[in-house]
N, C-alpha and C positions, 0 to 999 in steps of 0.2 A: 769196419771189416771191408776188405776189397771184394769187388764182385768176382764171381767165378764162372757163371754160366754165360754163354753168348748173349742170352736175353738180358741178363743183369749188366753185362758190359755195355751193350747197346743202350740200355736205359740210362745207365750212369753217364755214358758219353753224351747222350741227348740232353740229359739234365745239365751237365757241365756246359755244353754248347749253348743252351738256352740262358744259363746264368751269364755267360760271357757276352752273348748277343744282347741281352737286356741291360748290360752294364754301360753306363755313360760316365766317363771320367769327369770329374769336376776340378776346377783350378786348385782347390784346397787338398785334393787327394795326394797322398804320398806315393801313389803307384805310378809307374812309368807307362803312359798310354801306348807307346810303341811296343813295349814288352807285352802289354795286355792284348794288343791287336795280334801280335805274333802267337800268343797262347790261344786266342780265340780261333785263329786259322788252323793251328795244330790240332786242336780238339775236333774241329769240324773234319779235318783230313783223316784223323784217326777213326772217327765214326764212319766216314765213307769207306775207308779201307777195310774195316771190319765187315761192313755190308758186302763189299766186293768179295772178301774172303769167303763169306757164307755162300754167295752165289757160285763161286768157283768150286767150292767143296760139293755143293749140290750137283753141279754139272759133272764133276769127277765121279761122284757116286753113281749118277745116272749112266755114265759111260762105262761103269763096271770096275772102277779102281777100288782096290781094297783100302780099308782104314790104315793098314800098315804102309801102303804106298803114299797115301795122303799125308800121314804123319811124317814120313820121310821128307816130303816136299815142304811141309810147314815147320819142320824142325822139332817135332815131338815124336813120341811113340805113337803107334797106331791106336793104342787104347786111349791115350790122352786126346788124340784127335777125335776119336769116336765120342768120348765123354763130352768134349767141348762143342762139337758140331752136330751130333746125330739128331738131337731134338729139333734143330733148325732146318735140316735138309730133308726131313721125312715128308 
């Protein structure tokens, strides 16, 4: 099951980042070390981007922006934005 809440997404991203960070390719592995390094970097960037998004939503709410306005900026409905971020910005 895919994570749905921001907390679940962040936890999942952190878990994936830790798995990639702890992985050390061996000569016998069939995995491309360059591809793995790229994936590791992308997971870390996504995790950081989600943290930045939560901070930005928190700041927007503190400045009085409605959930509808925030949803418009993040590409969702206001209700979807509220459901996704409200527990993280309170």
